[in-house]
C-alpha positions as a Markdown table, in Angstrom:
| # | Residue | x | y | z |
|---|---|---|---|---|
| 1 | Unk | 58.6 | 106.2 | 141.5 |
| 2 | Unk | 56.2 | 103.5 | 141.8 |
| 3 | Unk | 53.6 | 103.3 | 144.0 |
| 4 | Unk | 50.3 | 101.4 | 144.4 |
| 5 | Unk | 47.4 | 101.2 | 147.0 |
| 6 | Unk | 47.8 | 97.4 | 147.3 |
| 7 | Unk | 50.5 | 96.1 | 150.2 |
| 8 | Unk | 53.8 | 94.4 | 149.3 |
| 9 | Unk | 54.2 | 91.1 | 150.9 |
| 10 | Unk | 56.2 | 91.8 | 154.2 |
| 11 | Unk | 58.8 | 89.2 | 153.6 |
| 12 | Unk | 60.8 | 89.5 | 150.7 |
| 13 | Unk | 62.7 | 86.4 | 149.6 |
| 14 | Unk | 66.4 | 86.5 | 148.6 |
| 15 | Unk | 66.6 | 83.6 | 145.3 |
| 16 | Unk | 68.7 | 83.1 | 142.9 |
| 17 | Unk | 66.2 | 84.9 | 140.4 |
| 18 | Unk | 66.1 | 88.0 | 142.5 |
| 19 | Unk | 69.4 | 89.1 | 141.1 |
| 20 | Unk | 71.7 | 92.2 | 142.4 |
| 21 | Unk | 73.5 | 90.0 | 145.4 |
| 22 | Unk | 76.1 | 91.2 | 148.0 |
| 23 | Unk | 76.7 | 94.7 | 147.6 |
| 24 | Unk | 80.3 | 95.5 | 148.5 |
| 25 | Unk | 81.2 | 97.4 | 151.4 |
| 26 | Unk | 83.9 | 100.1 | 149.9 |
| 27 | Unk | 82.7 | 102.9 | 151.4 |
| 28 | Unk | 83.3 | 104.3 | 154.9 |
| 29 | Unk | 81.3 | 103.0 | 157.8 |
| 30 | Unk | 80.1 | 106.6 | 159.0 |
| 31 | Unk | 78.5 | 107.2 | 155.2 |
| 32 | Unk | 76.8 | 104.0 | 155.9 |
| 33 | Unk | 75.0 | 104.6 | 159.1 |
| 34 | Unk | 71.6 | 103.8 | 159.6 |
| 35 | Unk | 68.9 | 106.7 | 159.4 |
| 36 | Unk | 65.6 | 107.3 | 160.9 |
| 37 | Unk | 63.0 | 109.9 | 159.9 |
| 38 | Unk | 59.5 | 110.3 | 160.8 |
| 39 | Unk | 59.1 | 106.4 | 162.1 |
| 40 | Unk | 60.8 | 104.9 | 158.7 |
| 41 | Unk | 64.1 | 103.5 | 158.9 |
| 42 | Unk | 66.8 | 104.0 | 156.1 |
| 43 | Unk | 69.8 | 101.9 | 155.9 |
| 44 | Unk | 72.1 | 99.9 | 153.3 |
| 45 | Unk | 70.7 | 96.6 | 152.0 |
| 46 | Unk | 73.6 | 94.1 | 152.4 |
| 47 | Unk | 71.6 | 92.0 | 149.7 |
| 48 | Unk | 70.8 | 94.3 | 146.8 |
| 49 | Unk | 68.4 | 91.4 | 145.5 |
| 50 | Unk | 65.9 | 91.9 | 148.2 |
| 51 | Unk | 65.0 | 95.3 | 146.5 |
| 52 | Unk | 64.2 | 93.9 | 143.1 |
| 53 | Unk | 60.6 | 92.7 | 144.1 |
| 54 | Unk | 59.7 | 96.4 | 145.0 |
| 55 | Unk | 61.0 | 97.4 | 141.3 |
| 56 | Unk | 59.0 | 94.5 | 140.0 |
| 57 | Unk | 56.3 | 95.6 | 141.7 |
| 58 | Unk | 56.2 | 98.9 | 140.2 |
| 59 | Unk | 57.0 | 97.8 | 137.0 |
| 60 | Unk | 60.7 | 99.8 | 136.9 |
| 61 | Unk | 63.6 | 98.3 | 135.2 |
| 62 | Unk | 66.1 | 96.6 | 137.1 |
| 63 | Unk | 69.7 | 97.2 | 136.3 |
| 64 | Unk | 71.2 | 95.3 | 133.4 |
| 65 | Unk | 74.2 | 94.2 | 135.5 |
| 66 | Unk | 74.8 | 92.2 | 138.8 |
| 67 | Unk | 77.5 | 94.8 | 139.8 |
| 68 | Unk | 75.4 | 96.5 | 142.1 |
| 69 | Unk | 77.4 | 99.1 | 143.7 |
| 70 | Unk | 75.4 | 100.3 | 146.3 |
| 71 | Unk | 71.8 | 99.7 | 147.6 |
| 72 | Unk | 69.4 | 101.6 | 150.0 |
| 73 | Unk | 65.8 | 100.4 | 151.8 |
| 74 | Unk | 63.5 | 102.4 | 153.5 |
| 75 | Unk | 61.7 | 100.0 | 156.0 |
| 76 | Unk | 58.5 | 100.8 | 158.3 |
| 77 | Unk | 57.5 | 98.9 | 161.5 |
| 78 | Unk | 55.1 | 96.5 | 160.9 |
| 79 | Unk | 53.1 | 94.2 | 163.8 |
| 80 | Unk | 56.1 | 92.3 | 164.8 |
| 81 | Unk | 58.8 | 93.0 | 162.3 |
| 82 | Unk | 59.9 | 95.8 | 159.6 |
| 83 | Unk | 59.2 | 95.7 | 156.2 |
| 84 | Unk | 60.8 | 97.1 | 153.3 |
| 85 | Unk | 58.8 | 99.9 | 151.8 |
| 86 | Unk | 61.5 | 101.4 | 149.7 |
| 87 | Unk | 64.6 | 101.0 | 148.0 |
| 88 | Unk | 67.2 | 102.7 | 145.7 |
| 89 | Unk | 70.0 | 100.7 | 143.8 |
| 90 | Unk | 72.8 | 101.9 | 141.7 |
| 91 | Unk | 75.5 | 100.7 | 139.1 |
| 92 | Unk | 78.6 | 102.1 | 138.5 |
| 93 | Unk | 81.2 | 102.9 | 135.8 |
| 94 | Unk | 84.5 | 104.6 | 137.0 |
| 95 | Unk | 83.9 | 107.4 | 138.9 |
| 96 | Unk | 80.2 | 107.9 | 137.4 |
| 97 | Unk | 77.1 | 105.9 | 139.0 |
| 98 | Unk | 73.3 | 105.5 | 137.7 |
| 99 | Unk | 70.8 | 105.6 | 140.2 |
| 100 | Unk | 67.8 | 103.1 | 139.6 |
| 101 | Unk | 64.9 | 104.1 | 141.4 |
| 102 | Unk | 63.9 | 105.3 | 144.2 |
| 103 | Unk | 60.5 | 102.8 | 144.3 |
| 104 | Unk | 58.4 | 103.7 | 147.3 |
| 105 | Unk | 55.4 | 101.4 | 147.6 |
| 106 | Unk | 53.7 | 103.4 | 150.6 |
| 107 | Unk | 51.2 | 106.3 | 150.4 |
| 108 | Unk | 52.0 | 108.6 | 153.3 |
| 109 | Unk | 55.3 | 110.9 | 152.3 |
| 110 | Unk | 56.2 | 108.9 | 149.6 |
| 111 | Unk | 58.3 | 111.8 | 147.9 |
| 112 | Unk | 59.9 | 112.4 | 151.3 |
| 113 | Unk | 60.8 | 108.6 | 151.7 |
| 114 | Unk | 62.3 | 108.7 | 148.1 |
| 115 | Unk | 64.1 | 112.1 | 148.9 |
| 116 | Unk | 65.6 | 110.0 | 152.3 |
| 117 | Unk | 66.7 | 107.4 | 150.1 |
| 118 | Unk | 68.5 | 109.8 | 147.4 |
| 119 | Unk | 70.4 | 111.9 | 150.2 |
| 120 | Unk | 71.7 | 108.6 | 151.9 |
| 121 | Unk | 72.8 | 107.3 | 148.4 |
| 122 | Unk | 74.6 | 110.4 | 147.6 |
| 123 | Unk | 76.3 | 110.3 | 150.8 |
| 124 | Unk | 77.3 | 106.9 | 150.2 |
| 125 | Unk | 78.2 | 107.6 | 146.4 |
| 126 | Unk | 80.5 | 110.6 | 147.5 |
| 127 | Unk | 82.2 | 109.0 | 150.5 |
| 128 | Unk | 83.0 | 105.9 | 147.8 |
| 129 | Unk | 84.8 | 108.4 | 145.2 |
| 130 | Unk | 82.2 | 109.0 | 142.8 |
| 131 | Unk | 81.9 | 112.6 | 141.4 |
| 132 | Unk | 78.9 | 112.1 | 139.0 |
| 133 | Unk | 75.5 | 110.4 | 139.8 |
| 134 | Unk | 73.1 | 109.8 | 137.0 |
| 135 | Unk | 69.4 | 109.5 | 137.3 |
| 136 | Unk | 66.4 | 109.0 | 135.5 |
| 137 | Unk | 63.2 | 111.4 | 135.9 |
| 138 | Unk | 60.7 | 108.9 | 136.9 |
| 139 | Unk | 58.3 | 111.8 | 137.9 |
| 140 | Unk | 60.9 | 112.9 | 140.9 |
| 141 | Unk | 61.9 | 116.2 | 138.9 |
| 142 | Unk | 61.1 | 117.8 | 142.7 |
| 143 | Unk | 63.3 | 115.4 | 144.5 |
| 144 | Unk | 66.2 | 115.6 | 141.8 |
| 145 | Unk | 66.4 | 119.4 | 141.5 |
| 146 | Unk | 66.3 | 119.5 | 145.4 |
| 147 | Unk | 69.6 | 117.7 | 145.9 |
| 148 | Unk | 71.4 | 119.9 | 142.9 |
| 149 | Unk | 70.6 | 117.2 | 139.8 |
| 150 | Unk | 70.4 | 119.3 | 136.5 |
| 151 | Unk | 68.7 | 117.4 | 133.2 |
| 152 | Unk | 71.7 | 116.6 | 130.7 |
| 153 | Unk | 71.6 | 114.9 | 127.4 |
| 154 | Unk | 71.9 | 110.9 | 127.1 |
| 155 | Unk | 75.2 | 111.6 | 125.3 |
| 156 | Unk | 76.4 | 112.5 | 128.8 |
| 157 | Unk | 76.4 | 109.0 | 130.0 |
| 158 | Unk | 79.8 | 107.0 | 130.1 |
| 159 | Unk | 79.7 | 104.1 | 128.3 |
| 160 | Unk | 79.5 | 101.6 | 131.1 |
| 161 | Unk | 76.0 | 103.0 | 132.4 |
| 162 | Unk | 74.4 | 103.1 | 129.0 |
| 163 | Unk | 71.7 | 100.7 | 129.2 |
| 164 | Unk | 68.7 | 101.3 | 127.9 |
| 165 | Unk | 67.9 | 104.6 | 126.8 |
| 166 | Unk | 65.4 | 106.4 | 128.4 |
| 167 | Unk | 63.1 | 109.3 | 128.5 |
| 168 | Unk | 65.6 | 111.8 | 130.2 |
| 169 | Unk | 68.6 | 112.0 | 132.1 |
| 170 | Unk | 69.2 | 114.3 | 135.2 |
| 171 | Unk | 73.1 | 114.0 | 136.8 |
| 172 | Unk | 74.5 | 115.6 | 140.0 |
| 173 | Unk | 77.7 | 116.7 | 140.3 |
| 174 | Unk | 79.4 | 117.4 | 143.9 |
| 175 | Unk | 76.1 | 119.2 | 145.1 |
| 176 | Unk | 76.3 | 121.6 | 142.4 |
| 177 | Unk | 74.6 | 122.5 | 139.4 |
| 178 | Unk | 77.8 | 124.8 | 138.4 |
| 179 | Unk | 79.5 | 122.9 | 136.2 |
| 180 | Unk | 79.7 | 122.2 | 132.1 |
| 181 | Unk | 79.2 | 119.1 | 130.5 |
| 182 | Unk | 82.9 | 119.1 | 129.1 |
| 183 | Unk | 83.4 | 118.5 | 132.7 |
| 184 | Unk | 81.2 | 115.6 | 132.8 |
| 185 | Unk | 82.9 | 113.7 | 129.9 |
| 186 | Unk | 85.1 | 110.8 | 129.8 |
| 187 | Unk | 88.7 | 111.7 | 128.9 |
């Protein structure tokens, strides 16, 4: 999770260099409904590229592929508009997904904003038929454990998600930590 005391720009331009592109709406509408928690709105980002400036601001890697499977944003009300204060994106390989982020750029309840983004993404991924969600720790151990992610070795990543190896890996499988690594391996 990245955060800083400086503010990100209120308007995040969509450009060709921002990467990402449109996120396909392949999940049931009920899993993509906007949510509000303590004044922060959470909703799917139709253009994942809108989240890229937050990742650049926090110096977090952006997915290597332009085939982003899902993207969620956290929005705070600003003077006359709203601004993107957090985001999470994921890419997919078969029935597995790799979460990138969440990145949160506010100081008030950043862990809870990150947790709300993870919850929304898990609902969305589950409704899309994803069985295993992988994530890099990023110092968010409390968030990952809260939702049933467990530490797993890098070797459990499917070939389509093995882009740069990191310093650890967590996996979520149907909200339960009661599964074996043998079940997570592609057949």
